[in-house]
VEXDREN-651510 format. One record per atom (N, C-alpha, C): residue in three letters; chain; atom name; x, y, z. Coordinates in nm, 2 decimals, padded with zeros to 4 digits, m for minus. Atoms other than C-alpha are relative to their C-alpha. Last residue first. Layout:
N
 residuo cadena atomo     c1     c2     c3
     ALA      A    CA      X      Y      Z
...
This chain:
68
 residuo cadena atomo     c1     c2     c3
     UNK      A     N  00.04  00.15 m00.08
     UNK      A    CA m01.74 m01.60 m00.64
     UNK      A     C m00.12 m00.07  00.04
     UNK      A     N  00.03  00.11  00.10
     UNK      A    CA m01.81 m01.37 m00.92
     UNK      A     C  00.04 m00.12  00.06
     UNK      A     N  00.13  00.00  00.06
     UNK      A    CA m01.99 m01.11 m00.70
     UNK      A     C  00.01 m00.11 m00.11
     UNK      A     N  00.04  00.14 m00.11
     UNK      A    CA m01.68 m01.13 m00.44
     UNK      A     C m00.11 m00.02 m00.10
     UNK      A     N m00.01  00.12 m00.05
     UNK      A    CA m01.45 m01.05 m00.74
     UNK      A     C m00.09 m00.07  00.08
     UNK      A     N  00.00  00.15  00.12
     UNK      A    CA m01.64 m00.79 m00.90
     UNK      A     C  00.03 m00.09  00.04
     UNK      A     N  00.14  00.06  00.00
     UNK      A    CA m01.67 m00.60 m00.55
     UNK      A     C m00.04 m00.10 m00.10
     UNK      A     N  00.02  00.05 m00.10
     UNK      A    CA m01.28 m00.58 m00.49
     UNK      A     C m00.15 m00.07 m00.01
     UNK      A     N m00.07  00.11 m00.03
     UNK      A    CA m01.22 m00.44 m00.82
     UNK      A     C m00.06 m00.13  00.08
     UNK      A     N  00.09  00.07  00.11
     UNK      A    CA m01.50 m00.17 m00.77
     UNK      A     C  00.06 m00.14 m00.05
     UNK      A     N  00.11  00.08 m00.04
     UNK      A    CA m01.34 m00.11 m00.45
     UNK      A     C m00.07 m00.05 m00.09
     UNK      A     N  00.01  00.11 m00.09
     UNK      A    CA m01.01 m00.08 m00.59
     UNK      A     C m00.06 m00.07  00.01
     UNK      A     N m00.02  00.13  00.07
     UNK      A    CA m01.11  00.14 m00.89
     UNK      A     C  00.02 m00.15  00.09
     UNK      A     N  00.12  00.04  00.08
     UNK      A    CA m01.26  00.40 m00.64
     UNK      A     C  00.04 m00.13 m00.08
     UNK      A     N  00.10  00.06 m00.12
     UNK      A    CA m00.95  00.39 m00.43
     UNK      A     C m00.12 m00.03 m00.07
     UNK      A     N m00.06  00.11 m00.03
     UNK      A    CA m00.73  00.46 m00.74
     UNK      A     C m00.10 m00.05  00.11
     UNK      A     N  00.05  00.10  00.12
     UNK      A    CA m00.96  00.73 m00.87
     UNK      A     C  00.04 m00.10  00.03
     UNK      A     N  00.10  00.05  00.04
     UNK      A    CA m00.97  00.88 m00.53
     UNK      A     C m00.01 m00.06 m00.13
     UNK      A     N  00.05  00.10 m00.12
     UNK      A    CA m00.61  00.88 m00.49
     UNK      A     C m00.16 m00.05  00.00
     UNK      A     N m00.05  00.11  00.07
     UNK      A    CA m00.55  01.04 m00.87
     UNK      A     C m00.06 m00.08  00.14
     UNK      A     N  00.10 m00.01  00.14
     UNK      A    CA m00.83  01.37 m00.76
     UNK      A     C  00.07 m00.19 m00.03
     UNK      A     N  00.14  00.07 m00.01
     UNK      A    CA m00.60  01.34 m00.42
     UNK      A     C m00.08 m00.03 m00.08
     UNK      A     N m00.01  00.10 m00.05
     UNK      A    CA m00.27  01.39 m00.58
     UNK      A     C m00.12 m00.06  00.08
     UNK      A     N m00.02  00.09  00.12
     UNK      A    CA m00.40  01.64 m00.85
     UNK      A     C  00.04 m00.12  00.14
     UNK      A     N  00.13  00.02  00.07
     UNK      A    CA m00.51  01.85 m00.54
     UNK      A     C  00.00 m00.10 m00.08
     UNK      A     N  00.05  00.02 m00.06
     UNK      A    CA m00.21  01.83 m00.34
     UNK      A     C m00.14 m00.03 m00.05
     UNK      A     N m00.02  00.10 m00.03
     UNK      A    CA  00.00  01.93 m00.58
     UNK      A     C m00.08 m00.10  00.04
     UNK      A     N  00.02  00.09  00.06
     UNK      A    CA m00.15  02.18 m00.68
     UNK      A     C  00.01 m00.12 m00.02
     UNK      A     N  00.19  00.02  00.01
     UNK      A    CA m00.17  02.32 m00.37
     UNK      A     C m00.05 m00.04 m00.10
     UNK      A     N  00.03  00.11 m00.10
     UNK      A    CA  00.22  02.24 m00.34
     UNK      A     C m00.17  00.00  00.00
     UNK      A     N m00.07  00.13  00.02
     UNK      A    CA  00.28  02.44 m00.64
     UNK      A     C m00.06 m00.11  00.07
     UNK      A     N  00.10  00.08  00.11
     UNK      A    CA  00.03  02.73 m00.54
     UNK      A     C  00.08 m00.15 m00.07
     UNK      A     N  00.09  00.07 m00.05
     UNK      A    CA  00.25  02.73 m00.21
     UNK      A     C m00.09 m00.02 m00.13
     UNK      A     N m00.02  00.12 m00.05
     UNK      A    CA  00.58  02.73 m00.37
     UNK      A     C m00.15 m00.05  00.07
     UNK      A     N m00.01  00.13  00.12
     UNK      A    CA  00.47  03.02 m00.65
     UNK      A     C  00.03 m00.11  00.10
     UNK      A     N  00.08  00.05  00.04
     UNK      A    CA  00.35  03.21 m00.32
     UNK      A     C  00.00 m00.07 m00.11
     UNK      A     N  00.08  00.06 m00.10
     UNK      A    CA  00.63  03.21 m00.12
     UNK      A     C m00.12 m00.05 m00.07
     UNK      A     N m00.05  00.11 m00.03
     UNK      A    CA  00.89  03.29 m00.40
     UNK      A     C m00.11 m00.03  00.09
     UNK      A     N m00.06  00.00 m00.13
     UNK      A    CA  00.71  03.65 m00.48
     UNK      A     C  00.01 m00.20  00.00
     UNK      A     N m00.18 m00.01 m00.05
     UNK      A    CA  00.78  03.74 m00.82
     UNK      A     C m00.01 m00.02  00.12
     UNK      A     N m00.01 m00.11 m00.08
     UNK      A    CA  00.44  03.64 m00.98
     UNK      A     C  00.14 m00.01  00.08
     UNK      A     N m00.08  00.04 m00.12
     UNK      A    CA  00.48  03.48 m01.33
     UNK      A     C m00.05  00.13  00.13
     UNK      A     N m00.14 m00.07  00.00
     UNK      A    CA  00.23  03.58 m01.58
     UNK      A     C  00.05 m00.05  00.16
     UNK      A     N  00.02 m00.10 m00.07
     UNK      A    CA m00.01  03.29 m01.66
     UNK      A     C  00.13  00.08  00.03
     UNK      A     N m00.01 m00.10  00.11
     UNK      A    CA  00.04  03.02 m01.95
     UNK      A     C  00.00  00.18  00.06
     UNK      A     N  00.05 m00.11 m00.05
     UNK      A    CA  00.15  02.75 m01.72
     UNK      A     C  00.01  00.14 m00.11
     UNK      A     N  00.07 m00.02  00.09
     UNK      A    CA  00.34  02.47 m01.91
     UNK      A     C m00.10  00.11  00.04
     UNK      A     N m00.11 m00.05  00.11
     UNK      A    CA  00.60  02.50 m01.62
     UNK      A     C m00.08  00.03 m00.13
     UNK      A     N m00.06 m00.12 m00.07
     UNK      A    CA  00.34  02.44 m01.35
     UNK      A     C  00.08  00.05 m00.13
     UNK      A     N  00.11 m00.12  00.03
     UNK      A    CA  00.15  02.19 m01.57
     UNK      A     C  00.03  00.10  00.07
     UNK      A     N  00.01 m00.03  00.13
     UNK      A    CA  00.51  01.98 m01.61
     UNK      A     C m00.14  00.13 m00.01
     UNK      A     N m00.13 m00.08  00.08
     UNK      A    CA  00.55  02.00 m01.27
     UNK      A     C m00.05  00.06 m00.15
     UNK      A     N  00.00 m00.20 m00.06
     UNK      A    CA  00.20  01.96 m01.14
     UNK      A     C  00.11  00.01 m00.06
     UNK      A     N  00.12 m00.14  00.07
     UNK      A    CA  00.23  01.63 m01.38
     UNK      A     C  00.01  00.11  00.03
     UNK      A     N m00.03  00.01  00.13
     UNK      A    CA  00.54  01.46 m01.26
     UNK      A     C m00.07  00.10 m00.01
     UNK      A     N m00.16 m00.11  00.01
     UNK      A    CA  00.45  01.57 m00.88
     UNK      A     C  00.04  00.04 m00.18
     UNK      A     N  00.08 m00.15 m00.05
     UNK      A    CA  00.11  01.39 m00.91
     UNK      A     C  00.14  00.12 m00.04
     UNK      A     N  00.07 m00.03  00.11
     UNK      A    CA  00.30  01.07 m01.07
     UNK      A     C m00.07  00.13  00.02
     UNK      A     N m00.13 m00.07  00.11
     UNK      A    CA  00.55  01.11 m00.77
     UNK      A     C m00.09  00.01 m00.16
     UNK      A     N m00.06 m00.09 m00.01
     UNK      A    CA  00.25  01.05 m00.55
     UNK      A     C  00.10  00.09 m00.08
     UNK      A     N  00.06 m00.13  00.05
     UNK      A    CA  00.09  00.83 m00.70
     UNK      A     C  00.04  00.10  00.02
     UNK      A     N m00.01  00.01  00.20
     UNK      A    CA  00.39  00.58 m00.72
     UNK      A     C m00.08  00.14 m00.02
     UNK      A     N m00.09 m00.10  00.06
     UNK      A    CA  00.41  00.69 m00.34
     UNK      A     C m00.01  00.02 m00.15
     UNK      A     N m00.02 m00.11 m00.02
     UNK      A    CA  00.10  00.57 m00.28
     UNK      A     C  00.12  00.08 m00.01
     UNK      A     N  00.07 m00.11  00.10
     UNK      A    CA  00.14  00.27 m00.41
     UNK      A     C m00.05  00.11 m00.02
     UNK      A     N m00.08  00.04  00.13
     UNK      A    CA  00.46  00.14 m00.26
     UNK      A     C m00.10  00.08 m00.09
     UNK      A     N m00.13 m00.12 m00.03
     UNK      A    CA  00.31  00.24  00.08
     UNK      A     C  00.02  00.03 m00.12
     UNK      A     N  00.07 m00.13  00.03
     UNK      A    CA  00.01  00.00 m00.01
     UNK      A     C  00.09  00.12  00.02
């Protein structure tokens, strides 16, 4: 389970970094605001992927119980 969460966090960090670099908004001079924006985006993407992962895991387990 820990390995799966680490993989999801890694994928989220990669996608967030790509999105942050490709963002077309004008860059704000405050470094603290940039870090805050990055980590909040990382948290949102991580929670979204986590919800999808646990929903898929729940559906998979329920289908296994139905087949048995």
